[in-house]
C-alpha positions as CSV (number, residue, x, y, z in Angstrom):
1,X,37.0,84.8,142.9
2,X,39.7,86.2,145.1
3,X,40.4,89.8,144.5
4,X,44.0,91.0,143.8
5,X,45.0,94.2,145.5
6,X,48.5,95.7,145.6
7,X,47.9,96.3,149.3
8,X,47.7,92.5,149.8
9,X,51.2,91.7,148.3
10,X,54.1,91.8,150.8
11,X,56.4,92.4,147.7
12,X,55.0,94.2,144.7
13,X,56.5,95.3,141.3
14,X,54.9,98.4,139.8
15,X,55.6,99.1,136.1
16,X,55.2,102.7,134.9
17,X,55.0,103.4,131.2
18,X,56.6,106.1,129.1
19,X,53.3,107.9,128.3
20,X,52.5,108.3,132.0
21,X,55.9,109.7,132.9
22,X,56.7,111.8,129.9
23,X,54.5,114.3,128.0
24,X,54.4,114.1,124.1
25,X,56.8,117.1,124.2
26,X,59.4,115.1,126.2
27,X,58.8,116.7,129.7
28,X,58.5,114.8,132.9
29,X,55.0,114.8,134.5
30,X,56.5,115.8,137.8
31,X,53.2,116.5,139.7
32,X,51.8,113.1,138.7
33,X,55.1,111.4,139.6
34,X,55.0,113.1,143.0
35,X,51.6,111.7,143.6
36,X,52.7,108.2,142.8
37,X,55.7,108.7,145.1
38,X,53.3,109.6,147.9
39,X,51.4,106.4,147.3
40,X,54.6,104.4,147.4
41,X,55.7,106.0,150.6
42,X,52.3,105.1,152.2
43,X,52.8,101.5,151.1
44,X,56.4,101.2,152.2
45,X,55.6,102.8,155.6
46,X,53.1,100.0,156.3
47,X,55.8,97.4,155.6
48,X,55.2,96.6,151.9
49,X,58.3,96.2,149.7
50,X,58.0,97.8,146.3
51,X,60.2,97.9,143.2
52,X,59.6,100.1,140.2
53,X,60.1,99.1,136.6
54,X,60.2,102.5,134.9
55,X,60.1,103.4,131.2
56,X,60.9,106.8,130.0
57,X,64.6,107.0,129.4
58,X,64.4,106.9,125.6
59,X,61.5,109.4,125.5
60,X,63.5,111.8,127.7
61,X,66.7,111.4,125.9
62,X,65.2,111.8,122.4
63,X,63.9,115.2,123.3
64,X,67.3,116.3,124.6
65,X,69.0,115.0,121.5
66,X,66.3,116.2,119.2
67,X,66.0,112.7,117.6
68,X,63.2,111.8,115.2
69,X,60.4,109.3,116.0
70,X,60.9,109.6,119.7
71,X,64.4,108.2,119.4
72,X,63.2,104.9,117.9
73,X,64.1,105.5,114.3
74,X,67.0,103.0,114.7
75,X,68.6,100.9,117.4
76,X,71.5,103.3,117.5
77,X,69.2,106.3,118.1
78,X,67.4,104.3,120.9
79,X,70.7,103.5,122.5
80,X,71.9,107.1,122.4
81,X,68.6,108.4,123.7
82,X,68.6,105.8,126.5
83,X,72.1,106.7,127.6
84,X,71.2,110.4,127.7
85,X,67.7,110.0,129.2
86,X,68.5,107.5,131.9
87,X,70.4,110.1,133.9
88,X,67.4,112.4,133.9
89,X,65.0,109.6,134.6
90,X,67.0,108.4,137.6
91,X,67.3,111.9,139.0
92,X,63.6,112.7,138.9
93,X,62.8,109.4,140.5
94,X,65.4,109.9,143.3
95,X,64.1,113.5,143.9
96,X,60.4,112.5,144.1
97,X,61.1,109.5,146.3
98,X,63.4,111.5,148.6
99,X,60.7,114.1,149.0
100,X,58.6,111.3,150.6
101,X,61.5,110.1,152.8
102,X,62.4,107.1,150.5
103,X,65.7,106.1,149.2
104,X,65.9,105.1,145.5
105,X,68.3,102.7,143.8
106,X,69.0,102.2,140.1
107,X,69.3,98.8,138.4
108,X,69.8,98.5,134.7
109,X,69.4,95.0,133.2
110,X,69.2,93.2,129.9
111,X,67.4,90.1,129.0
112,X,70.7,88.2,129.3
113,X,71.0,89.3,132.9
114,X,67.9,87.4,133.9
115,X,68.4,84.5,131.6
116,X,71.9,83.7,132.6
117,X,71.8,81.7,135.8
118,X,74.7,83.4,137.6
119,X,73.7,86.9,136.7
120,X,70.1,86.1,137.6
121,X,71.2,85.1,141.1
122,X,73.2,88.3,141.4
123,X,70.2,90.4,140.4
124,X,67.9,88.5,142.7
125,X,70.3,88.9,145.6
126,X,70.6,92.6,145.0
127,X,66.9,93.1,144.7
128,X,66.2,91.2,147.8
129,X,68.8,93.1,149.9
130,X,67.6,96.5,148.6
131,X,64.0,95.7,149.4
132,X,64.7,94.5,152.9
133,X,66.5,97.8,153.5
134,X,63.3,99.7,152.6
135,X,65.0,101.0,149.4
136,X,62.8,101.4,146.3
137,X,64.7,99.9,143.3
138,X,64.0,101.7,140.0
139,X,64.7,99.2,137.2
140,X,64.9,99.7,133.5
141,X,66.2,97.8,130.5
142,X,69.7,98.8,129.7
143,X,68.9,100.0,126.2
144,X,72.2,101.7,125.8
145,X,74.0,98.4,125.5
146,X,71.2,96.0,124.6
147,X,71.0,94.6,121.0
148,X,68.0,93.6,119.0
149,X,68.6,89.9,119.9
150,X,68.7,90.3,123.6
151,X,66.3,93.2,124.3
152,X,63.1,92.6,126.2
153,X,61.5,95.1,123.8
154,X,59.2,96.4,126.4
155,X,59.1,96.9,130.2
156,X,55.9,94.9,130.7
157,X,57.6,91.6,130.2
158,X,60.7,93.0,132.1
159,X,58.4,93.6,135.1
160,X,57.2,90.0,135.0
161,X,60.8,88.8,134.9
162,X,61.8,91.1,137.7
163,X,58.9,89.9,139.8
164,X,60.3,86.3,139.5
165,X,63.8,87.4,140.5
166,X,62.5,89.4,143.4
167,X,60.1,86.7,144.7
168,X,57.2,89.1,144.4
169,X,53.6,88.1,144.8
170,X,52.1,90.7,142.5
171,X,52.8,92.9,139.5
172,X,50.8,96.1,138.8
173,X,51.1,97.5,135.2
174,X,50.1,101.2,135.2
175,X,48.9,101.9,131.7
176,X,47.1,104.6,129.8
177,X,43.9,102.5,129.6
178,X,41.8,100.8,132.3
179,X,42.8,97.3,131.3
180,X,42.1,94.7,128.7
181,X,38.9,95.3,126.7
182,X,37.1,92.8,124.5
183,X,37.8,95.1,121.6
184,X,39.3,98.5,120.9
185,X,38.2,100.6,123.8
186,X,37.5,103.5,121.4
187,X,34.7,101.4,119.9
188,X,31.1,101.7,121.1
189,X,30.1,98.8,123.4
190,X,33.7,97.9,124.4
191,X,33.7,96.0,127.6
192,X,36.4,95.9,130.2
193,X,37.5,92.4,131.1
194,X,37.8,92.5,134.9
195,X,39.2,89.0,135.5
196,X,41.2,86.6,133.4
197,X,41.6,83.1,134.9
198,X,43.2,81.6,131.9
199,X,45.1,83.2,129.0
200,X,43.9,81.5,125.8
201,X,43.7,82.4,122.1
202,X,40.5,84.5,122.7
203,X,42.3,86.7,125.3
204,X,45.4,87.1,123.1
205,X,43.1,88.2,120.2
206,X,41.8,91.1,122.2
207,X,45.2,92.6,122.6
208,X,46.7,95.2,120.2
209,X,49.7,97.5,119.8
210,X,51.0,100.6,121.6
211,X,48.6,103.4,121.2
212,X,50.7,106.2,122.7
213,X,53.5,106.0,120.2
214,X,56.0,106.6,122.9
215,X,56.8,103.2,124.3
216,X,57.4,99.8,122.7
217,X,54.7,97.9,124.6
218,X,51.0,97.7,124.2
219,X,48.2,95.4,125.4
220,X,49.8,92.5,123.6
221,X,53.0,92.8,125.6
222,X,50.9,93.2,128.8
223,X,49.1,89.9,128.1
224,X,52.5,88.3,127.4
225,X,53.7,89.7,130.7
226,X,50.7,88.3,132.4
227,X,51.4,84.8,130.9
228,X,55.0,85.0,132.3
229,X,53.8,86.1,135.7
230,X,50.8,83.9,136.2
231,X,52.7,80.8,135.1
232,X,55.3,81.7,137.8
233,X,52.6,81.9,140.5
234,X,52.4,85.7,140.5
235,X,49.2,87.7,140.1
236,X,49.3,90.6,137.6
237,X,46.9,93.5,137.2
238,X,46.6,96.2,134.6
239,X,45.2,99.5,135.8
240,X,44.8,103.1,134.5
241,X,47.7,105.3,135.6
242,X,46.4,108.5,134.1
243,X,45.1,109.8,137.4
244,X,46.8,111.4,140.4
245,X,47.7,108.9,143.1
246,X,47.2,105.9,140.7
247,X,48.3,103.2,143.2
248,X,45.9,104.5,145.9
249,X,43.1,104.8,143.3
250,X,43.5,101.2,142.3
251,X,43.6,100.0,145.8
252,X,40.3,101.8,146.5
253,X,38.5,100.9,143.3
254,X,40.0,97.7,142.1
255,X,39.1,98.8,138.5
256,X,41.3,97.1,136.0
257,X,42.1,93.7,134.6
258,X,43.3,91.0,137.0
259,X,45.2,87.9,135.7
260,X,45.1,85.5,138.6
261,X,48.2,83.4,139.4
262,X,48.3,79.7,138.9
263,X,47.5,78.0,142.1
264,X,50.7,75.9,142.1
265,X,52.7,76.7,145.3
266,X,56.0,76.0,143.7
267,X,55.3,77.5,140.2
268,X,57.7,80.4,140.5
269,X,60.5,78.1,141.9
270,X,59.9,75.5,139.2
271,X,60.7,78.2,136.7
272,X,64.1,78.7,138.3
273,X,65.3,75.1,138.1
274,X,63.0,72.9,136.0
275,X,64.8,73.2,132.7
276,X,68.4,73.1,133.9
277,X,70.5,69.9,134.2
278,X,71.6,68.9,137.7
279,X,75.4,69.5,138.1
280,X,75.9,68.2,141.6
281,X,74.4,67.0,144.9
282,X,74.5,68.5,148.4
283,X,73.9,65.8,151.0
284,X,72.3,67.1,154.2
285,X,71.4,65.8,157.6
286,X,67.9,65.1,159.0
287,X,67.8,68.5,160.7
288,X,68.3,70.2,157.4
289,X,65.6,68.1,155.8
290,X,63.1,69.2,158.5
291,X,64.2,72.9,158.1
292,X,63.8,72.9,154.4
293,X,60.4,71.3,154.7
294,X,59.4,74.3,156.8
295,X,60.5,76.7,154.0
296,X,64.0,77.5,155.4
297,X,67.1,78.1,153.3
298,X,69.9,75.5,153.2
299,X,72.6,76.7,155.5
300,X,76.2,75.4,155.5
301,X,75.8,73.7,158.9
302,X,73.2,71.3,157.5
303,X,75.4,70.0,154.7
304,X,77.4,66.8,155.3
305,X,78.9,66.1,151.8
306,X,79.2,67.8,148.5
307,X,79.3,65.8,145.2
308,X,80.0,67.0,141.6
309,X,81.6,70.0,140.0
310,X,79.2,73.0,139.8
311,X,79.4,76.7,139.7
312,X,77.3,79.3,141.4
313,X,73.9,79.4,139.7
314,X,74.0,75.8,138.6
315,X,71.1,73.5,139.5
316,X,72.0,71.0,142.3
317,X,70.1,68.2,143.9
318,X,69.6,68.2,147.7
319,X,69.6,64.8,149.2
320,X,68.8,63.7,152.8
321,X,69.3,60.4,154.5
322,X,66.4,59.0,152.5
323,X,67.5,60.3,149.1
324,X,66.9,63.4,146.9
325,X,64.0,65.5,148.1
326,X,64.7,69.0,146.6
327,X,66.8,70.9,144.1
328,X,67.7,74.5,143.6
329,X,70.4,77.0,142.4
330,X,73.7,76.9,144.2
331,X,74.9,80.1,145.9
332,X,78.5,78.9,145.9
333,X,80.9,77.1,143.6
334,X,81.4,73.4,144.5
335,X,84.9,74.1,145.9
336,X,83.7,76.7,148.3
337,X,80.6,74.6,149.2
338,X,83.0,71.8,150.2
339,X,84.9,74.2,152.5
340,X,81.7,75.4,154.2
341,X,79.9,72.1,154.6
342,X,79.1,71.4,158.2
343,X,80.4,74.8,159.4
344,X,78.4,77.5,161.2
345,X,77.4,80.6,159.2
346,X,79.5,82.9,161.4
347,X,82.6,80.9,160.4
348,X,82.1,81.4,156.7
349,X,83.9,84.7,156.3
350,X,87.1,83.4,158.0
351,X,87.0,80.2,155.9
352,X,86.5,81.9,152.6
353,X,88.3,85.2,153.0
354,X,85.4,87.2,151.7
355,X,82.0,88.3,152.7
356,X,79.8,85.2,152.6
357,X,76.3,84.7,151.2
358,X,73.6,83.6,153.7
359,X,73.0,80.1,152.4
360,X,74.3,77.3,150.2
361,X,70.8,77.3,148.5
362,X,68.4,80.1,149.2
363,X,64.8,79.2,149.8
364,X,63.7,81.5,147.0
365,X,65.7,79.4,144.5
366,X,64.7,76.0,145.8
367,X,61.8,73.6,145.0
368,X,61.0,70.5,147.0
369,X,60.4,67.3,145.1
């Protein structure tokens, strides 16, 4: 069994729950957050790229607005609490990260943002650029505008979706328990499940609801998040965050529950394009075929002809001299792709009249047939 460690992932998503960040009275656990920020700085300074999915806005806002049931008595209360608390949440993250020499960025998303193809590409591009700039994105669901129909409902599943968009190799869910137990951990004889190779009915039966009363997640949502992540080729671990320096502690001890990723090399890319209809074809030369086979993105210079009417974010086929060999999500509308085909990347800005994207189809959003 290969062991998952956050230290082994070039790109990692860390999810922090409300009960870790906020006390039952609605105060931020600043000393604890400072210790986590120190862990993040150590990781980033060694070259790791990390994004945070942070709960806590509703809990913080509910206290300031004096709302009942932690701001979750109604959708309207949750939205008001989120709008109020998000400012405080962003500020405390920015302060703690800045104290460690790190720059924070805020991203608020809804389920629709990651389900809609164009908005997914925009979110993915923003995440990628921030991470390559050594910025730590702090991401939360945009509860102030989300509705019951489009809400993730918890940040565990949001973390798994963000990992897909970011092209991450791992997700670490910091929780108020050590991981998944075979029964309620409060019961005598409860055993921590250290490794899950396959999520089946027995594993799902072990999960329960949120015990803290502050968040909307629980072990059930964590298992669902693990299903999303592992099917996309991303490892996911659950570990106890109720200790100082929780990331460093997990790296040292490995104590928690590891859900190993499916061993399909293109699993996370198949999620991007597998269920979408092909809207067009980009024909490329033999040089581009060879470059894509080596894991490169499709640059305009390699394209020889564009067929079909497609929009940015639509699935397109990529065909070489011997036929279709890949597909992916277009970074340009068909009209602009036609203008760029065969041109060098440094010519794109002058041709289009706006700042160009790096590729016609990015390697993170492409799967070879």
